[in-house]
N, C-alpha and C positions, 0 to 999 in steps of 0.2 A: 490438554482438554480446553476447549474454548471457554472464555470467562462466563460463569453462570449468571452474572449480572446482565449479560447481553444476549446469551444464547441458551436455549433450552435443549438439553440432551434427551433424545427420544428413547424408546424402548430398544434394547439391544436385539441383534439379529444373528442367526447362525451364518457361517460363510456360505452354506448352501442356499439359504434364503436370499442373501445379498446377491449372489451370482445370478439367481433367477431374475432379480429385478434390474440389475445393472448391465446385463448383457455380457456374460463371461462363462467360462467352463471351469469347474472345480477340478484341480489336479490332485489335491490332498487336503485333508483337514476340514471337510464340509461340516463337521459337528462343532467346530470351534465357534465360540460366542464372541461377537465383536460389538463394542459399545461406542466407539469413536473413530474419527479419522485423524490422520496426522501425517506430516512428512516422514520420510524414511529416517532422518537423523534424530527425531524426537519421539517417534512412536514407541508405545509400550505394548505389553501382551494383549491388552484389550482393544488395540487400534488396528486399523487397516491403512496401508500405505501403497504407493505405486512407483514403478520404474517407468519414467517417460522418455529416458534417453540413456543409452549405454555408457555415457560418460559418468553417470552416477552409479556404476556397477559396484564400486567399492562401498558406497553407502548401503546399497542393497545387501551386500554380503555381511555387513556389520549391524543392520537394523535389528531392533528388538520387537518389531511389529508382530502381532499375532497372525496377521494375514497380509500378503502382498499381492498386488495385481501386476502382472508382468506380460509382455508379449511372449509367444511360444518360444522364441529363440533364446529367452533369458531364464527359462525355468531352472536350468542347472545352476544358475548364479544365486538363486534364492536360498536363504538359510534352511538347513534341514529340519529345524524345529518350527518353521512357520507354515501356516496353511497358505496354499497358492491358488489364485484364480488366474487363468489365462484369458487375455483379451487383446484383440487387435487394435483397440483404442483405450489403452490403460488409463490415461488421464481423464477421458470422458467417463469411463466406468467409475473412477474414484470420485468424480464430481457427483454422479448420481448417488453413490453410496453416502456422500456427505449430506445430501438433501434428505436421505432416509434416516440419518442418525442425529442430525442437529437442525435446529430451527431458530431463526432470530426471534427474540421476544418483542412483540409488537406493542404499539401504544393503545392497548385495549382498555386500560384503566388509568385514569389521571390521578395525580397526587396534588393535594392542596398546597398553596404557598406556605402555609403554617407548618406543614409536615416536611417540606423540602428545605426551608431556610434554617440556617444555623441560629440566627437571632433576628431581632427586629430592625437591624441595620441593612438587611437585604431589601432591595427595592425591585418589585416585580410589576412591570407596567401592564396596561390592559391588553388582553388578547393572547397572553402567554399560555402555552400548554406544556404541562410538566408530566412526564411519564412516571410510572410507579418506581419508587426507589431512587428518584433524583435527590441529590443533596447539593446545597449551595452554600458556600462559605460566607462569613460575615463581611459586610461592606461591598458586596457584589450587587451590580445592577443588571437586570435582564430587560432588554428592550421589547417594546410592543410587538405582538404577533410572532415572537420567536417560539419555536417548537424544540423542546428538549426531550429526547427519547428516554425510555426506561433505563435505569441503572447509571445514567451519566452522573459524574462527580465533578463539581466545579469549585475551585479553590476560593480563597479570600481576595477581596479587592479587585475582582475582575469586572470588565465592562463588556457586556454582550449587547450589541446594537440591535435595532429592530429588524425583523425579518430573517433572522439567522436560524439555521437548523443544525442541531448537534445530536449525534447518535453514536453509540458504541465508543464512547470517548471518556478520557480522564484528563481534566484540565488542572494545572497548577495554580499558583497565586499570581495575581496581576496580569492575567491573560486578557487581551483585547481582541474581540472579534467584530469587525465592522459589518455594516448592513449587507445582508444577502450572502454571507459566508456559508459554505456548506461543509460541515465537518462530520466525517464518519460514513459517508455514502459507500456503497460497495465498490471496490476496486474493479478495474476492467480486466476480466479474465475469461477466456472461452477456450474450450478444447475441441478439436476436430473430431467429428464422428461421421458414420455413414449417412446419418439423417440430417447433418448439418451441425453448426457450432452448438456446443452445450455450455451454458453458463457455469463457471466454477464458483461455488458458494464461497463468500468471503467471511472468514470466521475470526479475523483478528480485530484489533482496536486501533484507535488513534490516541496518542499520548502527546499533549502539549505541555511542555515544562514551563516553569515560572518565567514570566516576563515575555512570553511570545505574543506578537501582534500579527493578525491575519487580516488582510485588506478586504475591501468590499468585493463580493462576488467571486472570491477565490474558493477553491475546492481542495480538500485534503481527504483522500480516500483511506479507509481503514485497511489493515493488512489482510492478505489472503489467509494466513494462519498466524504468522508472527505480527508484531505491532508496527504501525507507521509511527515514527517518533520525530518530534520537532524539538531541537535542544533549546536550552535556556536563552532567553533574550534574542532569539532570532526574529527578524522583522520581514514580514512578507507583504508585498504591495497588492494592489487591486488586480483582479483577473489573472491570478497565478494558479497553476494546476500542479499538484504534487500526487503522484500515483501511489499505489499500495506498496507496502513493505519498505518504503524509504526510511532511512535514518539520517536526519539532517543535524548537523553539529550545532554548537553554541555560537551565538553572535553572527549567524549568517544573515546576509541581506539579499533579498530577491526582488528585482524590479518588475514592473508590470509585464504581463504576458509571458513570463518565464514558464516553461513547461518541463517538469521533471518526471521522467518515466519510472516505472516500477523498479523496486529493489536497488535504487541508487543510494549510495552512502557518501555524505560529504563531511569533511573534517570541520573543526572550529574555524570561525573567522573567514569563511568563504563569501564571495560576492558574485552575483549573477546579474549582468546587465539586462536591460529590457529586451524581451523576445528571445532570450537565450533558451536553448533546448538541450536536454541531456537524454541520451539513449539509455535503455534499461540495463541494469546490472553493472553500472559504471561506478568507479570510486573517484571522488574528487578530493585531493589531498588538502591538508590544513593550510589555510591562508591563500588558497588558489583563487584565481579570478576568471570568469568567463565574460568576454566582452559582449556588448549588445548585439543580438542577432547571431551569436555563435552557435554552432551546432555540434555538440560534443558526442563523438562516437568511440572514444578511447579514454582510458584512465588518465587523469591529470595529476602529475606529481605535486607534492606540497610546494606552495609559494609561487607557482608559475602562473602566467597570464596567457590565456589562449584566445584566439579569435578566428573568425571565418567559418566556412562550411566546406568540408568537414573541418572542425576546429583544430588548430595546431598552435604551437608556441608562437607568441606574438611577433618575435623578431623574424622567424621563418615566414610567417604569413606576410609581413610587410616586405621582406626581400622578394618573395614570389609576386606580390602585387606590383612592385616596382619593375621587376623583370618583364611581367606581362604587358605593362604599360609601354615599356620601351619597345617590345616586340611589335606591339600594335602600331606605335608611331613609325617604326622603320618600314612596316609593310605599307602603311598609308603613304609615306614619302616615296617609296619605290613605285607605288601605283600612280601617284601624281606625276612623277618624272617621266613615266612611259607615255602618259597622256599629253 
């Protein structure tokens, strides 16, 4: 279930009513009442989940969801005790169901600094907007014109610079967010449908653990359902992008213009050079390094240094670079000798 500090759960609906709104056909269980959406792996009897790819057939067979949305070819794979909706665009239908059952809590009502602050050591500069339920730990300073959304929790001795926005997030102690940082915006997710792409509601959070620093104008998206987590003492430079559902280890260093796609996991003590890029659903092992400009499209084992595009182990990259240079020189020499 999405965190109630950040998301409102709306009135439950029967499977039949959901199918009518999301574009699907009920195979069985139209009378089942559904109150939430969830992935196959974590859904319970009150939730609806979907199968987007047959590689998740095992998860479908084991799911505890009260209802599943599946393509017609996968009906026989659904658990016998689950209601079933058939849809040719299962993920888009699930996204529509999500919008019917959950809604982000908006900043309709503000909290006063006195209500939000732990004690009088908290400094809140002019122009700050605090949503309902915000809590700020002692010794923290909130910069001018920062906007903190409903339910956000900020630890002690943090420094939030001017012009920051924070939503759907939990911050530990000694966190620093530099000017213009955007924490907790919706992750980028869209499902294909006959009428065009459908936004997938993002129902997760951002968790910044103790000692994290986020540079100016960097963005960290909240999870699609699970959380985006930045580990203790990780230091993020300016203009860095971290996508939804990423789990970044402790003591990571990310130089400017690094881009981390969704659902990436990195171990502790990893380093990313400037303009490094990492594709989605990739694992970076503990102590690994990505050289500046590297484009990572495969898992990196612990302790290795990768470079180039597509990135590969540094020694291999250097050998190939030298070989290409020699080949180019030989071709140039042969051409000149003919002339």
